[in-house]
N, C-alpha and C positions, 0 to 999 in steps of 0.2 A: 334269147335262149329259151327254148320251149321246155326243157327239163330242169326245173328249178331245184328239185330234190338232189339231182346229181351234181349240179353246180355248187350247191351248199356243202358238198363233201370234198371238194377239190382243195388240197392244201394251198395256202396263200404264200407267195413270194419265196418258194423253196423251203418253207417251214413245215412243221407238223400241224399248224393251226389252220382250221377250216372256217368257212363262213358260219357253220353251225356253232362253233366255239364263240365267235364274235356275237352272234345272236343270243347265245346262252348267257353271255356276260352282260347283256342288256344294251348293247350298242346297235340297235336297229337303225338309228339315224345314220351312223357311219357306214353301215352295211348298204343302206340305200344309196348313199353318196358314191360308194365304190361301184355298185351295180349300174348306176347311171353314168359311170365313167368320169365323175368329177374329181375323184381322188384315186391314187394308185393303191395297190395292195399293201405296199410298204407304209404309206401314209395311214391306212386303216389299222395296220398292226401297231404302228407307233402310238396311235391314239388309244387303242384297246388293250394291247399287251406290250407296254413299253420295254419289257425285258426279252422280247421275242428273239432278238439276235443272239442272246447268250443262253437260251434254254437248251438243255441237253437233247441230243438226238437219240431217241430210244431205239432207232432202227439199226444202229451200228454198234459193233463190239470189237474188242481187241482179242485176238485168239492167236495161237501158235500155228505158224504155217508149216508146210511139209518140210521146209528146210530148217526148222527150229527157230526161226526168227518171228517176232510178233508181226501180225498183219491186221489191218482193219477190214472187216467184212460185214455184210448184212447179218443182223442178229438171227440166230437159228431159233425158231419157236419150238418149245418142248411141250409135249402133251403129258398131263399127269393122269 
């Protein structure tokens, strides 16, 4: 891949954790193993962020739908 900066920003394994987060936590070795294709993104996350599967997803929220029933939707960003 020629654009490393963009690659570092891609969320891993459907989580919100990116390669930048892995590097920031000090796991450069694991990140290099993943980049070389020796481990999967799931393996990398298991080693660096063991609780990654149960971390909350900040992009979703529960809101009231038009029919008055609760729905799950992408979180609406508000500007202050």
